[in-house]
PyMOL CGO cylinders between C-alpha atoms (Angstrom):
from pymol import cmd
from pymol.cgo import CYLINDER

trace = [
    CYLINDER, 125.11, 109.29, 89.71, 127.19, 112.42, 90.11, 0.3, 1, 1, 1, 1, 1, 1,
    CYLINDER, 127.19, 112.42, 90.11, 127.50, 113.85, 93.49, 0.3, 1, 1, 1, 1, 1, 1,
    CYLINDER, 127.50, 113.85, 93.49, 125.74, 117.00, 92.41, 0.3, 1, 1, 1, 1, 1, 1,
    CYLINDER, 125.74, 117.00, 92.41, 122.77, 115.12, 91.34, 0.3, 1, 1, 1, 1, 1, 1,
    CYLINDER, 122.77, 115.12, 91.34, 122.66, 113.13, 94.91, 0.3, 1, 1, 1, 1, 1, 1,
    CYLINDER, 122.66, 113.13, 94.91, 122.83, 116.47, 96.69, 0.3, 1, 1, 1, 1, 1, 1,
    CYLINDER, 122.83, 116.47, 96.69, 119.97, 117.45, 94.71, 0.3, 1, 1, 1, 1, 1, 1,
    CYLINDER, 119.97, 117.45, 94.71, 117.91, 114.42, 95.34, 0.3, 1, 1, 1, 1, 1, 1,
    CYLINDER, 117.91, 114.42, 95.34, 118.87, 114.59, 98.82, 0.3, 1, 1, 1, 1, 1, 1,
    CYLINDER, 118.87, 114.59, 98.82, 117.74, 118.37, 99.14, 0.3, 1, 1, 1, 1, 1, 1,
    CYLINDER, 117.74, 118.37, 99.14, 114.55, 117.48, 97.13, 0.3, 1, 1, 1, 1, 1, 1,
    CYLINDER, 114.55, 117.48, 97.13, 113.88, 114.54, 99.63, 0.3, 1, 1, 1, 1, 1, 1,
    CYLINDER, 113.88, 114.54, 99.63, 114.21, 117.07, 102.56, 0.3, 1, 1, 1, 1, 1, 1,
    CYLINDER, 114.21, 117.07, 102.56, 111.69, 119.14, 101.00, 0.3, 1, 1, 1, 1, 1, 1,
    CYLINDER, 111.69, 119.14, 101.00, 109.26, 116.40, 100.54, 0.3, 1, 1, 1, 1, 1, 1,
    CYLINDER, 109.26, 116.40, 100.54, 109.76, 115.50, 104.44, 0.3, 1, 1, 1, 1, 1, 1,
    CYLINDER, 109.76, 115.50, 104.44, 109.46, 118.91, 105.54, 0.3, 1, 1, 1, 1, 1, 1,
    CYLINDER, 109.46, 118.91, 105.54, 106.01, 119.59, 103.46, 0.3, 1, 1, 1, 1, 1, 1,
    CYLINDER, 106.01, 119.59, 103.46, 104.79, 116.24, 105.04, 0.3, 1, 1, 1, 1, 1, 1,
    CYLINDER, 104.79, 116.24, 105.04, 105.49, 117.70, 108.66, 0.3, 1, 1, 1, 1, 1, 1,
    CYLINDER, 105.49, 117.70, 108.66, 104.09, 121.05, 107.74, 0.3, 1, 1, 1, 1, 1, 1,
    CYLINDER, 104.09, 121.05, 107.74, 101.11, 119.23, 106.69, 0.3, 1, 1, 1, 1, 1, 1,
    CYLINDER, 101.11, 119.23, 106.69, 100.73, 117.02, 109.48, 0.3, 1, 1, 1, 1, 1, 1,
    CYLINDER, 100.73, 117.02, 109.48, 101.54, 119.78, 111.91, 0.3, 1, 1, 1, 1, 1, 1,
    CYLINDER, 101.54, 119.78, 111.91, 98.96, 121.85, 110.05, 0.3, 1, 1, 1, 1, 1, 1,
    CYLINDER, 98.96, 121.85, 110.05, 96.50, 119.04, 110.45, 0.3, 1, 1, 1, 1, 1, 1,
    CYLINDER, 96.50, 119.04, 110.45, 97.02, 118.56, 114.10, 0.3, 1, 1, 1, 1, 1, 1,
    CYLINDER, 97.02, 118.56, 114.10, 96.85, 122.53, 114.73, 0.3, 1, 1, 1, 1, 1, 1,
    CYLINDER, 96.85, 122.53, 114.73, 93.59, 122.79, 112.98, 0.3, 1, 1, 1, 1, 1, 1,
    CYLINDER, 93.59, 122.79, 112.98, 91.93, 119.97, 114.27, 0.3, 1, 1, 1, 1, 1, 1,
    CYLINDER, 91.93, 119.97, 114.27, 88.76, 122.06, 115.12, 0.3, 1, 1, 1, 1, 1, 1,
    CYLINDER, 88.76, 122.06, 115.12, 88.42, 123.24, 112.11, 0.3, 1, 1, 1, 1, 1, 1,
    CYLINDER, 88.42, 123.24, 112.11, 85.85, 121.94, 109.38, 0.3, 1, 1, 1, 1, 1, 1,
    CYLINDER, 85.85, 121.94, 109.38, 86.86, 118.85, 107.35, 0.3, 1, 1, 1, 1, 1, 1,
    CYLINDER, 86.86, 118.85, 107.35, 86.56, 120.57, 104.04, 0.3, 1, 1, 1, 1, 1, 1,
    CYLINDER, 86.56, 120.57, 104.04, 89.63, 122.83, 105.13, 0.3, 1, 1, 1, 1, 1, 1,
    CYLINDER, 89.63, 122.83, 105.13, 91.55, 119.73, 105.72, 0.3, 1, 1, 1, 1, 1, 1,
    CYLINDER, 91.55, 119.73, 105.72, 90.74, 118.41, 102.25, 0.3, 1, 1, 1, 1, 1, 1,
    CYLINDER, 90.74, 118.41, 102.25, 91.41, 121.96, 100.64, 0.3, 1, 1, 1, 1, 1, 1,
    CYLINDER, 91.41, 121.96, 100.64, 94.73, 121.83, 102.23, 0.3, 1, 1, 1, 1, 1, 1,
    CYLINDER, 94.73, 121.83, 102.23, 95.51, 118.28, 101.45, 0.3, 1, 1, 1, 1, 1, 1,
    CYLINDER, 95.51, 118.28, 101.45, 94.61, 118.83, 97.70, 0.3, 1, 1, 1, 1, 1, 1,
    CYLINDER, 94.61, 118.83, 97.70, 97.00, 121.63, 97.75, 0.3, 1, 1, 1, 1, 1, 1,
    CYLINDER, 97.00, 121.63, 97.75, 100.14, 120.28, 99.43, 0.3, 1, 1, 1, 1, 1, 1,
    CYLINDER, 100.14, 120.28, 99.43, 99.83, 116.83, 98.03, 0.3, 1, 1, 1, 1, 1, 1,
    CYLINDER, 99.83, 116.83, 98.03, 100.35, 117.63, 94.25, 0.3, 1, 1, 1, 1, 1, 1,
    CYLINDER, 100.35, 117.63, 94.25, 103.40, 119.92, 95.60, 0.3, 1, 1, 1, 1, 1, 1,
    CYLINDER, 103.40, 119.92, 95.60, 104.93, 116.75, 97.62, 0.3, 1, 1, 1, 1, 1, 1,
    CYLINDER, 104.93, 116.75, 97.62, 104.13, 114.57, 94.52, 0.3, 1, 1, 1, 1, 1, 1,
    CYLINDER, 104.13, 114.57, 94.52, 105.76, 116.97, 92.20, 0.3, 1, 1, 1, 1, 1, 1,
    CYLINDER, 105.76, 116.97, 92.20, 108.83, 117.21, 94.37, 0.3, 1, 1, 1, 1, 1, 1,
    CYLINDER, 108.83, 117.21, 94.37, 109.50, 113.27, 94.99, 0.3, 1, 1, 1, 1, 1, 1,
    CYLINDER, 109.50, 113.27, 94.99, 108.81, 112.32, 91.40, 0.3, 1, 1, 1, 1, 1, 1,
    CYLINDER, 108.81, 112.32, 91.40, 111.44, 114.62, 90.27, 0.3, 1, 1, 1, 1, 1, 1,
    CYLINDER, 111.44, 114.62, 90.27, 114.19, 112.54, 92.25, 0.3, 1, 1, 1, 1, 1, 1,
    CYLINDER, 114.19, 112.54, 92.25, 115.85, 109.53, 91.09, 0.3, 1, 1, 1, 1, 1, 1,
    CYLINDER, 115.85, 109.53, 91.09, 113.64, 106.94, 92.80, 0.3, 1, 1, 1, 1, 1, 1,
    CYLINDER, 113.64, 106.94, 92.80, 110.62, 109.06, 91.71, 0.3, 1, 1, 1, 1, 1, 1,
    CYLINDER, 110.62, 109.06, 91.71, 111.61, 108.83, 87.95, 0.3, 1, 1, 1, 1, 1, 1,
    CYLINDER, 111.61, 108.83, 87.95, 112.04, 105.04, 88.68, 0.3, 1, 1, 1, 1, 1, 1,
    CYLINDER, 112.04, 105.04, 88.68, 108.28, 104.65, 90.41, 0.3, 1, 1, 1, 1, 1, 1,
    CYLINDER, 108.28, 104.65, 90.41, 107.04, 106.62, 87.27, 0.3, 1, 1, 1, 1, 1, 1,
    CYLINDER, 107.04, 106.62, 87.27, 108.80, 104.06, 84.92, 0.3, 1, 1, 1, 1, 1, 1,
    CYLINDER, 108.80, 104.06, 84.92, 107.55, 101.07, 86.93, 0.3, 1, 1, 1, 1, 1, 1,
    CYLINDER, 107.55, 101.07, 86.93, 103.83, 102.40, 86.76, 0.3, 1, 1, 1, 1, 1, 1,
    CYLINDER, 103.83, 102.40, 86.76, 104.26, 103.32, 82.90, 0.3, 1, 1, 1, 1, 1, 1,
    CYLINDER, 104.26, 103.32, 82.90, 105.69, 99.58, 82.48, 0.3, 1, 1, 1, 1, 1, 1,
    CYLINDER, 105.69, 99.58, 82.48, 102.68, 98.18, 84.76, 0.3, 1, 1, 1, 1, 1, 1,
    CYLINDER, 102.68, 98.18, 84.76, 100.20, 100.03, 82.72, 0.3, 1, 1, 1, 1, 1, 1,
    CYLINDER, 100.20, 100.03, 82.72, 101.28, 98.96, 79.38, 0.3, 1, 1, 1, 1, 1, 1,
    CYLINDER, 101.28, 98.96, 79.38, 101.51, 95.41, 80.66, 0.3, 1, 1, 1, 1, 1, 1,
    CYLINDER, 101.51, 95.41, 80.66, 97.78, 95.51, 81.97, 0.3, 1, 1, 1, 1, 1, 1,
    CYLINDER, 97.78, 95.51, 81.97, 97.05, 96.44, 78.25, 0.3, 1, 1, 1, 1, 1, 1,
    CYLINDER, 97.05, 96.44, 78.25, 98.16, 93.25, 77.40, 0.3, 1, 1, 1, 1, 1, 1,
    CYLINDER, 98.16, 93.25, 77.40, 96.30, 91.15, 79.83, 0.3, 1, 1, 1, 1, 1, 1,
    CYLINDER, 96.30, 91.15, 79.83, 93.63, 89.20, 78.18, 0.3, 1, 1, 1, 1, 1, 1,
    CYLINDER, 93.63, 89.20, 78.18, 90.56, 89.48, 80.40, 0.3, 1, 1, 1, 1, 1, 1,
    CYLINDER, 90.56, 89.48, 80.40, 87.91, 86.51, 80.31, 0.3, 1, 1, 1, 1, 1, 1,
    CYLINDER, 87.91, 86.51, 80.31, 84.67, 87.24, 78.89, 0.3, 1, 1, 1, 1, 1, 1,
    CYLINDER, 84.67, 87.24, 78.89, 81.48, 87.90, 81.18, 0.3, 1, 1, 1, 1, 1, 1,
    CYLINDER, 81.48, 87.90, 81.18, 80.04, 84.26, 80.51, 0.3, 1, 1, 1, 1, 1, 1,
    CYLINDER, 80.04, 84.26, 80.51, 83.57, 82.62, 81.03, 0.3, 1, 1, 1, 1, 1, 1,
    CYLINDER, 83.57, 82.62, 81.03, 83.48, 84.56, 84.32, 0.3, 1, 1, 1, 1, 1, 1,
    CYLINDER, 83.48, 84.56, 84.32, 80.14, 83.67, 85.32, 0.3, 1, 1, 1, 1, 1, 1,
    CYLINDER, 80.14, 83.67, 85.32, 80.80, 79.82, 84.32, 0.3, 1, 1, 1, 1, 1, 1,
    CYLINDER, 80.80, 79.82, 84.32, 83.54, 79.65, 86.30, 0.3, 1, 1, 1, 1, 1, 1,
    CYLINDER, 83.54, 79.65, 86.30, 82.07, 81.63, 89.29, 0.3, 1, 1, 1, 1, 1, 1,
    CYLINDER, 82.07, 81.63, 89.29, 79.45, 79.07, 89.40, 0.3, 1, 1, 1, 1, 1, 1,
    CYLINDER, 79.45, 79.07, 89.40, 82.01, 76.23, 88.93, 0.3, 1, 1, 1, 1, 1, 1,
    CYLINDER, 82.01, 76.23, 88.93, 83.94, 77.69, 92.08, 0.3, 1, 1, 1, 1, 1, 1,
    CYLINDER, 83.94, 77.69, 92.08, 80.65, 78.14, 94.09, 0.3, 1, 1, 1, 1, 1, 1,
    CYLINDER, 80.65, 78.14, 94.09, 79.70, 74.59, 93.38, 0.3, 1, 1, 1, 1, 1, 1,
    CYLINDER, 79.70, 74.59, 93.38, 82.76, 73.28, 94.56, 0.3, 1, 1, 1, 1, 1, 1,
    CYLINDER, 82.76, 73.28, 94.56, 82.89, 75.20, 97.59, 0.3, 1, 1, 1, 1, 1, 1,
    CYLINDER, 82.89, 75.20, 97.59, 79.23, 73.93, 98.51, 0.3, 1, 1, 1, 1, 1, 1,
    CYLINDER, 79.23, 73.93, 98.51, 80.44, 70.22, 97.80, 0.3, 1, 1, 1, 1, 1, 1,
    CYLINDER, 80.44, 70.22, 97.80, 83.40, 70.23, 99.75, 0.3, 1, 1, 1, 1, 1, 1,
    CYLINDER, 83.40, 70.23, 99.75, 81.40, 71.96, 102.81, 0.3, 1, 1, 1, 1, 1, 1,
    CYLINDER, 81.40, 71.96, 102.81, 79.20, 69.30, 102.73, 0.3, 1, 1, 1, 1, 1, 1,
    CYLINDER, 79.20, 69.30, 102.73, 81.65, 66.52, 102.79, 0.3, 1, 1, 1, 1, 1, 1,
    CYLINDER, 81.65, 66.52, 102.79, 83.54, 67.98, 105.65, 0.3, 1, 1, 1, 1, 1, 1,
    CYLINDER, 83.54, 67.98, 105.65, 79.87, 68.44, 107.24, 0.3, 1, 1, 1, 1, 1, 1,
    CYLINDER, 79.87, 68.44, 107.24, 79.32, 64.51, 106.73, 0.3, 1, 1, 1, 1, 1, 1,
    CYLINDER, 79.32, 64.51, 106.73, 82.72, 63.38, 107.82, 0.3, 1, 1, 1, 1, 1, 1,
    CYLINDER, 82.72, 63.38, 107.82, 82.52, 65.60, 110.89, 0.3, 1, 1, 1, 1, 1, 1,
    CYLINDER, 82.52, 65.60, 110.89, 79.20, 64.30, 112.02, 0.3, 1, 1, 1, 1, 1, 1,
    CYLINDER, 79.20, 64.30, 112.02, 80.43, 60.60, 111.31, 0.3, 1, 1, 1, 1, 1, 1,
    CYLINDER, 80.43, 60.60, 111.31, 83.32, 61.44, 113.71, 0.3, 1, 1, 1, 1, 1, 1,
    CYLINDER, 83.32, 61.44, 113.71, 81.10, 62.78, 116.20, 0.3, 1, 1, 1, 1, 1, 1,
    CYLINDER, 81.10, 62.78, 116.20, 78.76, 59.89, 116.20, 0.3, 1, 1, 1, 1, 1, 1,
    CYLINDER, 78.76, 59.89, 116.20, 81.78, 57.32, 116.40, 0.3, 1, 1, 1, 1, 1, 1,
    CYLINDER, 81.78, 57.32, 116.40, 83.28, 59.14, 119.38, 0.3, 1, 1, 1, 1, 1, 1,
    CYLINDER, 83.28, 59.14, 119.38, 79.92, 59.40, 121.12, 0.3, 1, 1, 1, 1, 1, 1,
    CYLINDER, 79.92, 59.40, 121.12, 79.67, 55.56, 120.45, 0.3, 1, 1, 1, 1, 1, 1,
    CYLINDER, 79.67, 55.56, 120.45, 83.10, 55.07, 121.53, 0.3, 1, 1, 1, 1, 1, 1,
    CYLINDER, 83.10, 55.07, 121.53, 82.86, 56.88, 124.89, 0.3, 1, 1, 1, 1, 1, 1,
    CYLINDER, 82.86, 56.88, 124.89, 79.50, 56.23, 125.94, 0.3, 1, 1, 1, 1, 1, 1,
    CYLINDER, 79.50, 56.23, 125.94, 79.78, 52.43, 125.20, 0.3, 1, 1, 1, 1, 1, 1,
    CYLINDER, 79.78, 52.43, 125.20, 76.99, 51.98, 123.40, 0.3, 1, 1, 1, 1, 1, 1,
]
cmd.load_cgo(trace, "trace")
């Protein structure tokens, strides 16, 4: 990356941080104002911050990553509704069985310990 490009990116990040600080400062200063004013302010300044950040080298990397992740998500073969219901049923059944087994084991150990400690 050239020095000029690095300097440009640094300046853009300074702008991003300045906008964030201004946004936080205004939100604190106008804390007693209605919430919709805060939301309007956030709706106005958030795209500005994102727009500046996404024009940097790191921002372009993030955009590229999101695009790649989206294309990968398109390739995923999702299970059908019936397969999902069947797997959910199997999981609930197994959890129930293991819970019952653990309960029984716990009761047997409690009975055994009470017999050993009370002598009878």
